[in-house]
N, C-alpha and C positions, 0 to 999 in steps of 0.2 A: 163321660169318665170312662176310661179303660176294663178292662174287663180285666187284667193281673192285676197286682202289687209292685211290679218290676215287670220292665219290658224289655231285655237287653239284643242292641245290634250290632253284632260284629262284621267289621269291615272286611269283607273279603274277595276286594275287588280284585285284577288281576290284569295287571296293564302291557302293555309288547314289548317283547326282552332288552330289558338296560333299563328299564323306568322303575324308580319307587317306588314298593306298593304293601299293602298290609298282602295281600296271597304268598308274597314273597320270603314274607320275615312266618311262615307259617298259620297266617289268620286262622283258615279251617279248620286244622285241625284242633286247634288251639277252640274254635267252635265246638266242632262234637265233642270235646270233652267235656267243656261250661254243659252244651246240654244233657249227654251221656252222665256228667253227676247229679246237675241238678234232676234228673230222674233218678236215681240209685238215691238218693236225700225225702222223694218224696214233694220235691218241695214246683211238682211241676204242673198247669193245668189254673181251670178257670180260677180266679183268686190267688194267686200265687205266683210264680213266674213264668217266663218266656222266655228261650232263646231263638236267635235269629240271626238270617247270613243276611249281610244289607251287602248291592255295587258300594260305588267309591261315595266317603263320607268328607270327601274333602278335606282331610288333615292328615297327606301323607307324610308330611313334615314332622310325624309326629308318630305314625307306623308301627307295629301294629296296635291299631286303637276300635276302640268301643266305644258305647253309649247307654246311660241304664234309665229312663227313664222309669213314672215320671217326673225326676229330681232332675233330668238333664245332665248327668254330671258325666262326664267325660274319665277314660284313663287307657293311657298306653301299659304296656306289657313287654315281657322278653318271652317270659313261659308258661309254663306247668302251675307251677308253683306262686306263680303271678294268678293266675287263671286264679284259683283254688283261696288264694287270701282275700281276691273280693268274693264271691259267692260268700265263703266264711262268712266276714265283716262286718261288705255292705247287703246281700241281697237275706243271711241270715238275720241280723243281727244287727242293720238298718243304719253301721257307724260306712262312712265315706271311705278310702282307704287311703289314704291325702300323698302319700311317698308316690304312688300312681297315675293321681291326678295332672287332669292340662286341660289348661282357664279355654 
C-alpha cells in the first residue's frame, strides 16, 4: 500500500541534442511548478500527494508526459494551465482530465 493518496511522476528525461524528449518541452520547470503548487495547497506529505521526477517513461511520442498512481492514469500536457487543471480536477476532486489523458 502506498503512503500517498496520489503519487505523480513527471518524465524529466534529457536526451542527446536533436532527440525528442520531455525535458525539451519544459518538463522540469512544470514538475517544479506542480510541486510548489501542491505545497501551497497543503496537499503534500504522507497520505496526500507526492510529486516526483522520473527518468525516461518511454512515452516520448506523447511528450511531455506524467503518470498518476495508484490509478495509473497517463497525461500529456503543454503548459502550466494543463498542470493546474490536472491538480485541480484529478488530484483535488478525484476526476481525471479526459482531454489530456493518453492510453
